[in-house]
N, C-alpha and C positions, 0 to 999 in steps of 0.2 A: 504494500500500500504506500501511497505518497504521504509524507509528513513534511510540514513546513514549520520551522522554529526560528523566531526572531530573538535577538538579544542586543544589549548595549544601551538601552534607555536609562536615563538618570535624571537627577535634578541638578541643573547648572545655572550659573549666573548669565545674564544677558551679555552677549559678546563671546561667550565660550564656545567650545566645540565638542561634538560627540561623533562616534562612528557606530552605526548600527550594522548588524550582521543578520543574514537570513540564510539558513542552511536547509537544503531540500534533500529528502531521501532519494537514493538512486533508483529504487524500484518504481516502475511504472512510467518513468520519464527519461528521455535522453536530454540531459541538462543543457548541453551546448546547442540544442534546438528549441529550448524552452524560453519564451519571453517572460520576463519578470517585472514586477512593479512594486513600488512603495506607495502606500496610501495612509491617510491620517484622518482622524475624527476628533475634533475639539468639542468640548462641552457645548451643547446647544446648537451645533452646526452639523451640516451634512458631511458625509465622508467625501474627501477629495483626493484625486490623484496627485501625488507629489513628484514622482519621477519613475521612469521605466527604462529598461535596457533590453535589447534584443538578445537572442540566444548566443550569437557569436560576439556580442559586446560592441558591435560596430555602429549601432544606432541607439541614441538616447533621446529622451524628452523630459522636460521639466515644466512644472507649473510656474507661471510668471513670478510669483512672489518669492521663489527660492533660487532663481537664476543668479549665478555669480557667487552664491553662498554654499550650495549643496552640490555634491558630485556623486553620481551613481557609478558603480563598477562591479565586476564579477570575476571570480576565480573559478573557472569551470572544472579545473582539476580537483577542487575541493567542494564542488556543488554549492557554492556560496556566493551570495550577492551582498554588496556593501552600500551604505549610504553615509558618506562623509559630510557632516553638517558643521559648517563654520559660521561665525558671526551670528549665533543664535539669538532670536528675538522672542519676547514673551508671546507673540502671536503664533510661534511655532509649537507652543504647548499643545499636546495632543497624544492620543494613543496611536502609535504607528504600526501598520500592518503590512506584511509581506504577502504578495500574491504571485502565483505561478499559473500561467496560461496553458491549458490542455492542448490548444491548437499549436501547430508548428508553422511559423511564418517568419519572415526576415526582419520585421519591424516589431514594435511593441505599442501598447495602448495605455492611456491614462484613464480609461473607462473601467471602473471596477466591475461592471456587469459581465464582462467577458472573461474574467479570471475564474478558474475552476477550483484551485486549491489555495487555502489561506492558513496563515499562522495565527497564534493566539493573541498577538500584539505585544508591544513593549512601550512603556510609558516614558514620554519625554516631557519634562517640566522645566520651563525657563523663567527665572525670576528677574525682575528689574532691580 
């Protein structure tokens, strides 16, 4: 079965940095063909796509609010995706979720509806 596990969330001061990790089980997926994405849900707000990365790592997308601050990457040898978050702001406070897309295609999507597998989430809290 496919399992997705996020880690790295913490409570940090504004301007600080965190790196989130998402590890996916090898069973059921060919990881280097699997689009992956990071999503977040803040209190009282809808879930939004933050960043995504194609299976080969050649294509990425970011929501406008994190461009220039966040970087998504992946290490396919370790079945792991990362989100490096720099210059964190209080509005980044949210539960962050990792998604894996069942479909195999060359790009990735920031639409949560198309992802098949999800992790349990990791909390990021940024104080001013």
